[in-house]
Backbone as CSV, one residue per row, in Angstrom:
resi,resn,N_x,N_y,N_z,CA_x,CA_y,CA_z,C_x,C_y,C_z
1,MET,12.617,6.323,4.064,11.353,6.319,4.794,11.760,4.810,5.442
2,GLN,11.728,4.793,7.047,11.697,3.497,7.535,10.305,2.757,7.912
3,LEU,10.266,1.459,8.372,9.207,0.629,8.559,8.382,1.708,9.711
4,LEU,8.654,1.741,10.672,8.186,2.388,11.787,7.394,4.089,11.198
5,GLU,8.079,4.579,10.673,7.223,5.922,9.864,6.478,5.251,9.025
6,LEU,6.696,4.174,8.187,5.511,4.029,7.148,4.217,3.560,8.013
7,LYS,4.557,2.513,9.195,3.589,1.896,9.896,2.845,3.131,10.704
8,GLU,3.332,4.121,11.037,2.639,5.469,11.581,1.795,6.431,10.489
9,LYS,2.724,6.358,9.375,1.406,7.031,8.038,0.635,6.395,7.926
10,ILE,0.499,4.948,7.698,-0.801,4.091,7.503,-1.614,4.289,8.602
11,LEU,-1.170,4.206,9.800,-2.238,4.219,11.091,-3.057,5.494,10.922
12,HIS,-2.491,6.409,10.704,-2.924,7.957,10.641,-3.581,8.525,9.328
13,VAL,-3.226,7.824,8.284,-3.863,8.251,7.003,-5.407,8.662,6.821
14,ASP,-5.595,9.754,6.006,-6.880,9.813,5.434,-7.295,8.891,4.342
15,HIS,-8.094,7.948,4.664,-8.626,7.167,3.529,-8.995,7.882,2.124
16,GLU,-9.078,9.029,2.351,-9.823,9.514,0.805,-8.510,10.403,0.256
17,ASP,-7.557,10.396,0.839,-6.358,11.022,0.384,-5.379,10.485,-0.824
18,ASP,-5.833,10.887,-2.070,-4.951,9.643,-3.157,-3.412,10.166,-3.019
19,ILE,-2.849,11.197,-2.829,-1.675,11.397,-2.927,-1.075,10.820,-1.757
20,ALA,-1.565,10.910,-0.925,-1.226,9.803,0.345,-1.244,8.321,0.216
21,PHE,-2.150,7.866,-0.410,-2.477,6.366,-0.684,-1.103,6.108,-2.005
22,GLN,-0.987,7.098,-2.963,-0.147,6.770,-3.878,1.492,6.464,-3.107
23,ALA,1.955,7.562,-2.167,3.088,7.537,-1.606,3.111,6.140,-0.853
24,ILE,2.086,5.727,-0.005,2.239,4.525,0.680,2.451,3.315,0.053
25,VAL,1.621,3.215,-0.880,1.624,2.019,-2.045,3.296,2.004,-2.431
26,ASN,3.775,3.058,-2.781,5.141,2.986,-3.247,6.032,2.814,-2.379
27,SER,5.921,3.557,-1.304,7.100,3.247,-0.047,6.769,1.791,0.713
28,SER,5.656,0.973,0.823,5.367,-0.215,1.285,5.938,-1.099,0.269
29,MET,5.766,-0.888,-1.219,6.325,-1.819,-2.171,8.023,-2.045,-2.025
30,SER,8.217,-0.811,-1.755,9.771,-0.513,-1.838,10.596,-1.108,-0.419
31,LEU,9.730,-0.854,0.730,10.609,-1.421,1.764,10.365,-2.726,2.163
32,LEU,8.763,-3.308,1.775,8.529,-4.635,2.107,8.906,-5.672,1.099
33,GLY,9.422,-5.039,-0.096,10.138,-6.047,-1.236,8.514,-6.793,-1.823
34,LEU,7.732,-5.784,-2.352,6.324,-6.133,-2.980,6.436,-5.900,-4.082
35,ASP,5.836,-6.569,-5.330,5.717,-6.421,-6.657,4.273,-6.353,-7.046
36,GLU,4.339,-5.661,-8.221,2.911,-5.529,-8.755,1.950,-6.969,-8.735
37,THR,2.770,-7.740,-9.502,2.112,-8.854,-9.310,1.423,-9.450,-8.259
38,TYR,2.301,-9.485,-7.216,1.896,-9.790,-5.775,0.606,-9.055,-5.379
39,LEU,0.626,-7.796,-5.621,-0.691,-6.951,-4.931,-1.826,-7.153,-6.012
40,ALA,-1.406,-7.456,-7.228,-2.767,-7.806,-8.283,-3.346,-8.892,-7.590
41,ILE,-2.678,-10.010,-7.713,-3.163,-11.200,-6.922,-3.828,-11.003,-5.769
42,ARG,-3.176,-10.183,-4.909,-3.681,-10.345,-3.503,-4.689,-9.456,-3.390
43,PHE,-5.218,-8.432,-4.175,-6.249,-7.553,-4.132,-7.172,-7.577,-5.654
44,GLY,-6.896,-8.910,-6.300,-7.897,-9.366,-7.299,-8.147,-8.070,-8.315
45,CYS,-6.875,-7.620,-8.622,-7.289,-6.712,-9.936,-5.920,-6.951,-10.733
46,SER,-6.122,-6.167,-11.875,-4.736,-6.172,-12.719,-3.379,-5.561,-12.325
47,VAL,-2.420,-6.006,-12.950,-1.133,-5.479,-12.686,-1.175,-4.049,-13.335
48,SER,-1.851,-3.617,-14.217,-1.936,-2.182,-14.969,-2.810,-1.306,-13.698
49,SER,-3.663,-2.097,-13.084,-4.343,-1.324,-11.816,-3.382,-0.721,-10.863
50,ILE,-2.651,-1.907,-10.531,-1.278,-1.362,-9.385,-0.365,-0.370,-9.926
51,THR,-0.037,-0.419,-11.434,1.111,0.383,-12.006,0.145,1.825,-11.629
52,ARG,-1.074,1.644,-12.006,-1.784,3.140,-12.257,-1.714,3.900,-10.442
53,TRP,-1.793,3.128,-9.623,-1.824,3.174,-8.273,-0.353,3.818,-8.013
54,MET,0.416,3.111,-8.280,1.837,3.596,-8.231,2.289,4.973,-8.755
55,ASN,1.760,5.131,-9.835,2.053,6.544,-10.710,0.810,7.452,-10.215
56,GLY,-0.097,7.463,-9.466,-1.214,8.532,-8.964,-2.322,8.487,-10.012
57,TYR,-2.444,7.839,-11.224,-3.351,7.958,-12.120,-4.529,7.540,-11.647
58,ASN,-4.539,6.454,-10.840,-6.186,5.993,-10.277,-5.593,5.450,-8.748
59,ALA,-6.982,5.341,-8.361,-6.741,4.863,-6.722,-7.799,4.385,-6.374
60,PRO,-7.947,3.139,-5.675,-9.376,2.342,-5.424,-10.071,3.171,-4.539
61,HIS,-11.635,2.652,-4.555,-12.336,3.415,-3.818,-11.969,3.190,-2.070
62,PRO,-12.208,4.479,-0.978,-11.598,4.747,0.027,-11.855,3.101,1.057
63,ALA,-13.175,2.731,0.789,-13.201,1.210,1.399,-12.308,0.259,1.332
64,MET,-11.998,0.140,-0.212,-10.897,-0.680,-0.381,-9.500,-0.717,0.142
65,ARG,-9.308,1.175,0.193,-7.994,1.591,0.400,-7.368,0.711,2.035
66,LYS,-8.523,0.752,2.940,-8.652,0.143,4.266,-8.087,-1.169,4.172
67,ILE,-8.438,-2.127,3.167,-7.917,-3.471,3.019,-6.516,-3.259,2.541
68,VAL,-6.318,-2.327,1.626,-4.731,-2.573,1.027,-3.783,-1.902,2.423
69,TYR,-4.091,-1.048,3.027,-3.381,-0.448,4.327,-3.373,-1.066,5.398
70,ASN,-4.132,-2.276,5.637,-4.301,-3.439,6.480,-2.925,-4.558,6.005
71,THR,-3.382,-4.931,4.807,-2.196,-5.799,4.229,-0.992,-5.282,4.447
72,PHE,-0.633,-4.269,4.405,0.502,-3.701,4.408,1.233,-3.469,5.803
73,LEU,0.118,-3.035,6.652,0.719,-3.273,8.134,0.746,-4.405,8.557
74,ASP,-0.004,-5.761,7.890,0.248,-6.866,8.405,1.693,-7.305,7.830
75,LYS,2.134,-6.780,6.998,3.473,-7.309,6.211,4.556,-6.499,7.195
76,ILE,4.313,-5.429,7.363,5.110,-4.647,8.568,5.287,-5.567,9.723
77,LEU,4.442,-5.792,10.603,4.245,-6.553,11.452,5.193,-7.741,11.545
78,LEU,5.078,-8.429,10.567,6.146,-9.686,9.924,7.272,-9.353,10.090
79,LYS,7.587,-8.460,9.449,8.916,-7.747,9.230,9.732,-7.402,10.497
80,GLU,8.783,-6.788,11.457,9.260,-6.299,12.835,9.757,-7.751,13.824
81,LYS,8.625,-8.788,13.449,9.301,-10.036,14.003,10.463,-10.734,13.677
82,GLU,10.967,-10.274,12.616,12.207,-10.779,11.962,13.441,-10.903,12.532
């Protein structure tokens, strides 16, 4: 997956879709070079919570997902400017 494709997926995602959330988290971490510790600090949760998101065992409330998605979009925009 490329950054443009990831950006489009995030822009059109159903915030209640747990499978899409897991895929976007994993793709974003990979393409943007983010790690669990960074995301845990950024979102005020534990590293184990991020790991559960990555493995599809858990996902935050849909309202929180919007914040997660916006963070990824911000990172994508920064990458595009490089």
